[in-house]
C-alpha positions, 0 to 999 in steps of 0.5 A, spaced: 159 294 392 156 299 388 156 300 380 161 306 379 160 311 373 164 316 369 160 323 366 162 328 362 155 331 363 158 337 366 162 340 360 156 341 354 157 344 348 153 348 343 148 346 338 144 350 332 137 350 334 134 344 330 139 339 331 138 332 331 144 330 336 140 329 342 146 332 347 141 333 353 140 325 353 147 326 358 145 331 362 139 328 364 142 320 365 147 323 370 141 326 373 136 320 374 142 315 376 141 318 382 134 321 383 133 315 382 136 310 387 140 306 383 148 308 385 150 313 390 152 319 388 160 319 391 159 313 385 158 318 379 165 321 378 167 327 372 172 324 369 178 326 366 179 329 359 183 324 355 191 328 354 193 328 347 197 323 348 193 319 350 188 320 343 194 319 338 196 313 340 189 312 335 188 319 332 193 323 327 196 328 330 194 333 323 187 330 326 189 332 332 191 339 330 185 341 327 181 339 333 184 341 337 184 348 334 178 349 329 182 349 322 178 343 320 174 345 313 167 344 311 167 338 308 170 336 315 166 338 318 160 336 314 161 328 317 162 331 322 156 332 323 157 337 329 160 345 328 167 346 331 167 349 338 172 348 343 166 345 349 165 339 343 173 338 343 173 339 351 167 334 351 170 329 347 176 329 351 172 327 356 167 323 354 174 319 351 176 319 358 170 316 361 171 310 358 178 309 359 177 310 367 171 306 367 175 300 363 181 301 369 176 300 374 173 294 370 179 290 370 179 291 378 171 291 380 170 287 374 164 291 371 163 299 371 160 304 366 162 310 362 155 315 362 156 317 355 162 314 349 161 309 344 163 314 339 165 307 333 164 311 327 171 315 329 177 313 324 185 315 325 184 321 321 177 323 321 170 323 324 164 322 323 157 320 325 157 324 331 164 321 332 169 327 334 174 321 338 174 314 338 174 313 346 173 305 346 180 305 342 184 310 345 182 306 351 183 299 347 190 302 346 192 306 353 190 298 357 196 295 353 201 301 353 199 301 361 200 294 359 193 292 364 191 288 358 192 285 352 186 281 348 180 285 348 172 284 345 169 288 343 161 287 344 158 292 339 149 294 339 148 300 337 144 300 330 149 303 327 156 299 324 163 301 328 165 302 322 171 307 325 172 301 330 173 295 325 178 301 321 182 302 327 185 295 329 183 290 322 189 286 321 190 285 329 188 280 332 189 281 340 182 285 339 176 282 337 170 287 333 163 284 334 157 288 332 150 288 331 146 293 327 142 295 322 143 291 315 140 298 311 142 303 316 149 308 316 154 307 315 152 305 308 160 303 307 161 297 312 168 296 315 168 288 317 171 287 322 171 279 326 163 278 326 158 283 324 150 281 324 146 285 319 140 285 321 133 287 317 129 292 319 123 291 324 127 286 327 124 284 333 125 281 340 126 275 339 129 274 333 134 279 335 136 276 343 136 268 338 141 270 334 145 274 339 145 269 344 148 265 339 153 269 337 156 269 345 158 263 347 164 262 340 164 270 340 167 269 348 170 263 347 174 265 341 176 272 343 179 270 349 179 276 351 181 280 358 177 285 359 169 286 354 166 294 352 160 293 351 157 298 347 150 298 350 146 303 343 139 305 346 138 306 338 135 299 337 129 301 341 122 302 337 121 309 338 128 311 336 128 316 330 134 313 327 134 305 329 129 302 325 129 296 329 123 295 333 125 291 340 121 294 346 124 297 353 124 289 356 128 286 349 134 292 350 134 289 359 135 282 356 139 284 350 144 287 356 143 281 361 146 276 356 152 280 354 155 282 361 151 275 365 155 270 360 161 275 362 160 275 368 160 268 370 166 267 366 170 272 370 171 277 364 170 284 366 166 288 362 167 296 361 160 299 359 159 305 354 152 308 353 153 309 345 148 311 340 140 312 342 136 318 337 128 316 340 122 321 337 121 321 346 128 323 350 125 320 355 125 312 351 132 314 349 134 316 357 128 309 359 132 304 355 140 307 358 138 308 365 136 299 363 143 297 361 145 302 370 140 298 373 141 291 368 150 293 370 149 294 378 145 287 379 153 284 377 157 289 381 
């Protein structure tokens, strides 16, 4: 069976010249998974937008209204990091829809991937760090609402700690939140998860992978999950402008294989999202994400 992917790349949004968020990576990634032969075009799907009912499973009604009608105040816009536009809101809802669709598919077929998502800095009542809505949190709540899954593990390997996700699931014994991130990197005020591993600047492949290898088996035993969400961030790469770690392309592929293989070996479905990536060369970021797709395809 082929790997199924979702991508909201067709829904673009305007950013000012010089803005540091690499929005073009999504279009490049969607193009290259097809032109590079990683997936058949029939397996690359355009996601539906998450409905307001779905978004309210996580986000406060007042925040959702402000996002929808563009009434976020200046401080909220600064915290979010994006100028407001209707196109931004539509794109954010489509990204959430892609993660929900990938999670549903993974439960039936074992693995699936959203070529977006991982917006783990979004809290119930505000967005921050380029994250409008928390796609993984909405997907978790949607699966529970539909009685498709109850226990969940979130393995967050973006270089930035998933503070919003951790806050959303604080005290939720059915959700295991694991983050392995740069200790001195954003967010500077961390929100504790079930397990956090903070790494020093310039951490390289071998110490990173050794820590991950030690953490995964007890994590998976303790979580007793029905599904795993993997945030396969490209920003631990040594060429990332915001990452401050020093993993190689090969190290990141080994990371992804380790997580996916251990999950699939015990029959755990895996829903993958791409999370962050801010390479000084955007092709490096896209290459890391393509590596994740290639590894995932081996398990489809």
